[in-house]
C-alpha positions, 0 to 999 in steps of 0.5 A: 238343204234349201228352204222356202218362205212358208207363207209362199207355199200355200199360194204356190201349191194352189197355183200348181193345182189350178194350172194342172186342173185347167191345163188338163181340161183345156188340153182335152177340149182342144183334142176334142175340137181337133178330132171333131172335124175328121170324125165328122168326115169319117162318120157322116160325110159319106167318104170311103174311109175305113178303119184300115186306112185310119190305122195306116195313117196313124201308124205312118204319123207315129213312125215319123213324129212319135219320137217327138211325143216323148222328146219334146216334153222331156226337153221343154219341161225343165225350162218351162215348168208345169203351167207353161207346158200346158200353154205351150202345147196348146198354142204351138210353135214352141221351139221358134216362138214360145221357148225363146220368149220364156228364155229371154224373160228368165234372162231379163229378170235373172231367173234360173230355168227350173225354179219357181221364179223361172216358171212364173216368168215363162208363164207371163212370157208365153202369155205375152207372146201369144197376145202379140201373135194374135194381134199381129195376125189380126193386123198384119195378116187379117187387115193388111195381109194382101197389101203387105204382100203386094208392096214387100219385095220378094227378095226381102221376104226370102231373106226374112224367111231364111234368116229370121229363125236362125237369128232368134235362136242364135240369140237365145242360145247365147243367153242360155249359155251365159245363164247356165255357166256350165262350161263342161255341159256347154262344150258337150252340147256343142260337140254333140250338135256338131257331130249330128249336123255335120257327120251323122245326118250327111252319112245317114240322111234318113235320120235328118228329121230325128236330128234334134231328138238324137242330139237332145238324148245324146247330150242328156246321157253324156251330161249324166256321165260327164257331170262333176262328181267332186261336188257330189262327194263334198259334204253339204255345207249349211246354206242360208234360207233361200227364196222361192226362186230356189224351189225346184219344179217337180 
């Protein structure tokens, strides 16, 4: 059984309480601001929008994106932790910006996802990614946007739009595989992803949007059934006192 430095426990508990309190408040505030515009249009603008149309639109969105409301938090939490989850869902662009930033930061300092050290690394990485994003938007879009669009060749823009995301995610994938060091689970995830991309989606094109969710759920289920049970059967050997890096989130 691992332990943690007793002096660090109160600070970590206070960190959890503070991030949970302000995380909820900021998420609620963001929700209210997001709904303020549509509510004004429905209630005060004179548009002919009745409840039937609102519920129809809500059900259509839920039918398309509802599965992500469950799958994404379950997918990201083990890597990001509580505090970073509030950050990530407030900022957005999780899979193509914030998650790679968190994984790269964890890999750079040798922190394992799911540990306190990994959670704090994710918090700092997401904060840095958000700052870089805002500054780049201000400079490259707000100040230089029109000029850059006029001087950058269209072919270059097309290449960047096509390959930048796969290149970033490919590098992050390699880092995740190296840091995990679990050949069985890595092979399982690769086989499931290949089956979804090359077999399931071409056979049933309507499932293309849910491909990520299907791959994540299938990999999680198979990982449970294919886990190494020999380690569970072995008696637990005494372990030395661990640092706060070994304190699991949750």
